[in-house]
N, C-alpha and C positions, 0 to 999 in steps of 0.2 A: 222601569226605574231601577237602577242598581241599588244593592243593599248598602254599599258604602257611598255616601255622598258628603260633600263638604258644605257646611252651613255658610251663611253670608259673613260671619265673623271669623271664618277660618278653622273652626272646630270641626273635628271629624264626627259625622253623624252616622253611627253604625246601628242599624235597626236590629241586626242579629245580636249584637252585644246588649242592647236594651232588653231584648226578649230573654236572653240568658240571665240578666240581672233580675228580671221579674221572677223567673223560675227559681233562681237561687234564693231570693227573698221568700218565696212561697215555701220552699223546702225548709228554710231556717225557721219560719213561723210554725211549721208543723213540728219541728224539733223542739221549739219553745213550748208548744202545747203538750208534747209528750213529757217534757221536764216538769211542767205545771202539774200534770196528772200524777207524776211520780212523787212530787213534793207535797201535794195537798190531798188529804184523804177523801174529800168530798167531790173530787173530780176524777172521772174514769174515761180513758180512751182505749178502745179495743186494740188498736195497732197503728202502724205507720200510715196505711191507706186511709183509715178513719181520721187520723190527724191531718192528713192532706185535705180531705174533704171539709173537715171542720175549720181548718185555717182559711180555706177558700170562702166558706160561708161567713166566717167572722169578718173577713175582708169586705165582702159584699154588704154585710149588715152595717159595717162602719162607714162605707161609702154612701149607701142609700138611705138607711133608716136613722142613723145617729144624728146627722145634721138636722133632719126634720124634727126629731124629738128634742134636740137642744133648742131649736127655734121655738117650738111650742111651749117648752118649759122655761123660757128665758126669764120671766119674772121670778120664779122660784130659784133659778140659778143665780140671779142677781142678789136676791135676799140672802142666800146661803154663801155668798162670795165665791161662787163657782164650785162648791163642794157637791152640789146636786149632779154635776156631770159624772162624778164617781158612781153615784146611784144608777144613772142611765147606763154607764158602762157595765156595771154588775148585772143589771136587768137584761141587757142585750146578750151578755155572755151566758146567762142562765137560759134565755130564750133559745140561743143556738144549741145549747145542750138538750133542751126539750124537743127540738125539731129533728135533730139528727139521731139516727140509730148508730151506735158505736161511740158516741160522745155523750156522757152524762154528767150533769151538774146537779148535786143533791139539793141545793136550795139557794136562797138569795145570798147568804153570807159566804157560801162557797163560791158563788158567782162573783161576788165583790172582791174577795181575796184572790180568786183565780184571774179575774180581769186585771187587777193591779200587777200581779206577778207575771202574767202573760205580756202585758205592756212593757214591763221593765226588761224581761228577757228578749222580747222582740226588738226593742230599742238597742240593747247591747249587741245582739247578733247583727242587726242591720248596720250599726255603726262600724262594727268590725269589717263587714263586707265593703262598706263605702271606703273605709280607711285602706283596705287592701287594694281596691281598685284605683284609689288616688295616689298610691305609692309609685305608680308607673311614671308619674310626673309629666310635665308638658314637653313637647318637642321644641327645642330651641334651634333656630336657624341663624347661623352667623352670616349676615349679608356681605360682610367684607371678604369672606372666603369664596363667595360665589363669583 
């Protein structure tokens, strides 16, 4: 199967490009984590490699554990009008800091503020990556000239 294939709607489906976008997002999330550690005194990251591992673990936690915890705490989340999701994010950020060597979160409040700042920075950096990729624009074919 070739790497470059065309989808049924005519869009180019480039597996290599998708893989590079995932790698770029992972690196940007690691940079966001380093920025959070620089800005907040309660969070420490030993280096870029530790940030890469922590960013990967945070991504896995957000994909695997977070939906389950949100589902289990749905009544509390409903009563608090969704604010309990922030508590879940802070606890999971704190959990990742307690599991990994080289990534430390000193407590719940550091985890809560760290998760908020990390989410904001990751969103901004990912948005910039998407915007840069979308600036290439679509390919327009003039059928009259063919």
